[in-house]
C-alpha positions as CSV (number, residue, x, y, z in Angstrom):
1,M,0.0,0.0,0.0
2,D,2.9,2.3,-0.5
3,D,1.1,4.4,-3.1
4,H,-1.3,5.6,-0.5
5,Q,1.0,5.4,2.6
6,G,-0.4,7.7,5.3
7,S,-3.6,8.4,3.4
8,K,-7.0,8.1,5.2
9,Y,-9.6,5.5,4.4
10,D,-13.3,6.4,4.6
11,C,-14.7,2.8,4.5
12,L,-13.6,-0.6,5.8
13,L,-15.3,-3.6,4.1
14,F,-15.3,-6.9,6.1
15,D,-16.1,-10.4,4.9
16,I,-17.5,-12.5,7.8
17,D,-16.8,-16.2,7.5
18,D,-13.2,-17.2,8.1
19,T,-12.4,-13.5,8.4
20,V,-13.8,-12.3,11.7
21,Y,-13.3,-15.7,13.2
22,P,-10.6,-18.3,12.2
23,N,-11.0,-21.1,9.8
24,S,-9.8,-23.4,12.5
25,S,-13.2,-23.1,14.2
26,G,-14.5,-25.8,11.9
27,L,-17.7,-23.9,11.1
28,S,-16.9,-23.6,7.4
29,S,-16.2,-27.3,7.1
30,Q,-19.5,-28.1,8.6
31,C,-21.2,-25.6,6.2
32,T,-19.6,-27.5,3.3
33,N,-20.9,-30.8,4.7
34,N,-24.4,-29.3,4.9
35,I,-24.2,-28.1,1.3
36,I,-23.2,-31.6,0.1
37,E,-26.1,-33.1,2.1
38,F,-28.5,-30.6,0.6
39,M,-27.3,-31.5,-2.9
40,T,-27.9,-35.2,-2.3
41,K,-31.1,-35.1,-0.3
42,N,-32.9,-32.2,-2.1
43,L,-31.4,-32.1,-5.6
44,G,-30.8,-35.7,-6.4
45,V,-27.0,-35.4,-6.8
46,D,-25.2,-38.7,-6.5
47,E,-23.6,-38.9,-3.1
48,H,-20.3,-40.0,-4.6
49,K,-20.2,-37.1,-7.0
50,A,-21.6,-34.4,-4.7
51,P,-18.3,-33.5,-2.9
52,Q,-16.4,-32.9,-6.2
53,L,-19.3,-31.1,-7.7
54,C,-19.6,-28.9,-4.6
55,V,-15.9,-27.9,-5.0
56,S,-16.0,-27.4,-8.8
57,L,-19.1,-25.2,-8.7
58,Y,-17.6,-23.1,-5.9
59,K,-14.4,-22.5,-7.9
60,E,-16.3,-21.6,-11.1
61,Y,-19.1,-19.5,-9.8
62,G,-18.0,-18.1,-6.5
63,T,-20.3,-20.1,-4.3
64,T,-21.7,-23.6,-4.7
65,M,-25.2,-22.2,-4.4
66,A,-24.6,-19.8,-7.3
67,G,-23.2,-22.7,-9.4
68,L,-26.2,-24.9,-8.7
69,K,-28.5,-22.2,-9.8
70,A,-26.5,-21.4,-12.9
71,T,-26.3,-25.0,-14.0
72,G,-30.1,-25.5,-13.9
73,Y,-30.9,-26.9,-10.4
74,D,-34.2,-25.5,-9.1
75,F,-34.5,-24.8,-5.4
76,D,-35.8,-22.3,-2.9
77,Y,-33.1,-19.9,-1.6
78,D,-34.6,-19.7,1.9
79,H,-34.8,-23.5,2.1
80,F,-31.1,-23.7,1.1
81,H,-30.1,-21.2,3.7
82,R,-32.1,-22.9,6.4
83,F,-30.7,-26.3,5.5
84,V,-27.1,-25.2,5.2
85,H,-26.7,-22.4,7.8
86,G,-29.7,-23.1,10.0
87,R,-28.1,-26.3,11.3
88,L,-24.6,-25.0,11.9
89,P,-23.1,-25.5,15.4
90,Y,-22.8,-21.7,16.1
91,E,-22.2,-22.5,19.8
92,I,-18.6,-23.2,18.9
93,L,-18.1,-19.5,18.4
94,K,-17.4,-17.6,21.6
95,P,-17.6,-13.8,22.4
96,D,-14.5,-12.0,21.2
97,P,-14.0,-8.9,23.4
98,A,-10.6,-8.2,21.9
99,L,-12.0,-7.9,18.4
100,K,-14.9,-5.9,19.6
101,S,-12.5,-3.4,21.2
102,I,-10.6,-3.1,18.0
103,L,-13.6,-2.6,15.8
104,Q,-15.3,-0.1,18.2
105,S,-12.1,1.9,18.4
106,L,-11.8,2.4,14.6
107,P,-12.9,5.9,13.7
108,I,-13.9,4.7,10.2
109,R,-17.2,3.5,8.7
110,K,-17.3,-0.3,8.8
111,V,-19.5,-2.4,6.5
112,V,-20.0,-6.2,6.3
113,F,-19.7,-7.6,2.7
114,S,-20.7,-11.3,2.7
115,N,-22.1,-13.8,0.3
116,A,-24.1,-15.4,3.1
117,N,-27.7,-14.7,4.0
118,R,-28.6,-12.1,6.6
119,D,-29.6,-14.5,9.4
120,H,-26.3,-16.3,9.2
121,V,-24.3,-13.0,9.3
122,N,-26.3,-11.8,12.2
123,M,-25.8,-15.1,14.1
124,I,-22.0,-14.8,13.6
125,I,-22.0,-11.2,14.8
126,N,-24.1,-12.1,17.8
127,K,-22.1,-15.2,18.8
128,L,-18.9,-13.2,18.7
129,G,-20.4,-10.4,20.7
130,L,-19.9,-7.8,17.9
131,E,-23.3,-6.2,17.9
132,G,-23.1,-2.6,17.1
133,C,-19.6,-2.8,15.6
134,F,-20.7,-2.5,12.0
135,D,-22.5,0.4,10.3
136,D,-24.1,-1.5,7.5
137,M,-24.4,-5.0,5.9
138,I,-24.2,-6.2,2.4
139,C,-25.3,-9.9,2.1
140,F,-27.1,-12.4,0.0
141,E,-30.5,-10.5,0.2
142,T,-29.1,-7.1,-0.7
143,L,-27.2,-8.5,-3.7
144,N,-30.1,-10.7,-4.9
145,N,-33.3,-8.7,-4.4
146,Q,-34.4,-9.3,-8.0
147,T,-36.1,-12.6,-7.4
148,T,-36.7,-13.1,-11.2
149,S,-33.0,-13.2,-12.0
150,P,-31.8,-16.6,-13.2
151,F,-28.4,-16.1,-11.6
152,I,-27.1,-15.5,-8.1
153,L,-24.9,-12.5,-7.6
154,C,-22.0,-13.0,-5.3
155,K,-18.3,-12.4,-4.8
156,P,-15.9,-12.6,-6.6
157,S,-17.9,-11.2,-9.6
158,D,-17.3,-7.6,-10.6
159,D,-21.0,-7.0,-10.6
160,A,-21.2,-8.0,-6.9
161,F,-18.6,-5.4,-6.1
162,K,-20.4,-2.8,-8.2
163,Q,-23.6,-3.5,-6.2
164,A,-21.7,-3.3,-3.0
165,F,-20.3,0.1,-3.9
166,I,-23.8,1.3,-4.5
167,K,-25.2,-0.2,-1.3
168,A,-22.3,1.0,0.8
169,K,-22.1,4.4,-0.9
170,I,-18.5,3.9,-1.9
171,N,-17.7,6.6,-4.4
172,I,-13.9,6.5,-4.1
173,P,-12.8,2.8,-4.2
174,H,-9.2,3.5,-3.4
175,K,-10.2,5.0,-0.1
176,T,-11.8,1.6,0.9
177,L,-9.9,-1.2,2.6
178,F,-11.3,-4.7,2.0
179,F,-10.7,-7.7,4.4
180,D,-11.4,-11.2,3.2
181,D,-10.0,-14.7,3.5
182,S,-10.6,-15.5,-0.2
183,I,-7.8,-14.7,-2.6
184,R,-10.2,-14.6,-5.6
185,N,-12.4,-12.0,-3.8
186,L,-9.3,-10.0,-3.0
187,Q,-8.1,-10.1,-6.6
188,T,-11.4,-8.8,-7.9
189,A,-11.4,-6.1,-5.2
190,K,-7.9,-5.0,-6.3
191,R,-8.9,-4.9,-9.9
192,M,-11.8,-2.6,-8.7
193,R,-9.2,-0.3,-7.1
194,L,-9.8,-1.3,-3.5
195,H,-6.9,-1.8,-1.1
196,T,-6.9,-5.4,0.1
197,V,-6.1,-7.4,3.2
198,W,-5.9,-11.2,3.1
199,V,-7.0,-12.5,6.5
200,G,-5.8,-15.9,7.6
201,S,-2.5,-15.9,5.7
202,A,1.0,-14.7,6.5
203,H,2.0,-14.4,2.9
204,R,1.1,-11.9,0.1
205,E,0.0,-12.9,-3.4
206,A,-1.0,-11.0,-6.5
207,G,-3.9,-8.8,-5.7
208,V,-3.0,-8.6,-2.0
209,D,-1.7,-5.4,-0.4
210,L,-1.4,-6.8,3.2
211,A,-1.6,-10.3,4.7
212,L,-2.7,-10.9,8.3
213,E,-2.6,-14.2,10.0
214,S,-5.4,-13.0,12.3
215,I,-7.9,-10.1,12.1
216,H,-6.6,-9.3,15.6
217,N,-3.4,-7.9,14.1
218,M,-5.1,-4.9,12.5
219,R,-3.8,-2.4,15.0
220,E,-0.2,-3.7,14.7
221,A,-0.2,-3.8,10.9
222,L,-2.4,-0.8,10.1
223,P,-1.8,1.9,12.8
224,E,-2.8,4.6,10.3
225,L,-6.4,3.6,10.7
226,W,-6.3,5.0,14.2
227,E,-4.5,8.2,13.4
228,D,-7.6,10.2,14.4
229,G,-8.6,7.9,17.2
230,D,-7.5,6.6,20.6
231,K,-4.3,4.6,20.1
232,N,-4.3,3.4,23.6
233,V,-7.0,0.7,23.3
234,S,-5.4,-2.6,24.2
235,Y,-6.1,-6.1,22.9
236,S,-4.6,-9.4,23.9
237,R,-4.3,-11.7,20.9
238,K,-1.1,-11.9,18.9
239,G,-0.2,-13.5,15.7
240,K,2.1,-13.1,12.7
241,V,1.8,-10.1,10.4
242,G,2.8,-11.0,6.9
243,I,3.6,-8.0,4.8
244,E,6.9,-8.8,3.1
245,T,6.8,-12.3,1.6
246,Y,5.5,-12.4,-2.0
247,V,4.3,-15.8,-3.2
248,R,3.5,-16.5,-6.8
249,A,-0.2,-17.2,-7.3
C-alpha cells in the first residue's frame, strides 16, 4: 500500500466467514458438509459425485449455491439457507471482546460484505459479541433482491462489487480497505481499485496489499487507521503479520 501510505480511508469492508473468526473453528467445514447433504437429499445429486461437484461449482461460480442455480438446479433460496446455515453449530463461536474493542475503536465506517444470508451473518456477529460494531451490511439478500433473475450475484464477480459500492455508498474505491479470506475475492477487489487485506495468511500474493494471519493484528499492521482515534485501546491476541513475503499465485 505504498502508493497511499499515510492516506486516510473512509470505509472498511469486512467479509464474515473465516475472516472475523478463524477457519480453524471448523464452522466452514460443517457448512460444506451441509451443502453436500443438501445436494444429495434435495437435488438428487449422487452422493459419490456431490463432494467434487460442490468444489468445482464453488471454484467456477464463487459459491456452490450460485453454481447450482447457474447449471439448472431448481431450489428455494430460503430452504437452502435454512438447511445449510440453520443447522450450523454456532455455539462453537465464543464472544471476542478483543476484536470488539478493535472494531469499536476504529474511527472509520465499517461495512459487512458477505455472500451469506442475513440471518447467518447476524448469528455470527451475535455469537462473537460484535453487535453494534458495523454500520451496514451487504449480504445475499441485498445482492439478490431481484427474485426473477436466473443467476445469483456473489463475490468474486465484478457486478457483486459494483452493487456493494452502490449499497455502501462507496464513491472512491481506493479509499476503501477490504478484508477477506478468499484470494479470488481480493483479486477482484484489487482490480476494482480497493486496497486489500488477506486474513488468515502470513503471505502476500498477487492482488493482496497486506496479509494478516489474524484479524486481531489490525492495529499492529495498520496503525494509520487509528490516526484520528485513541491509540491506547489494548487487545490481547497476537499472531504473525505477513507483509513482506510475496508468493506467486
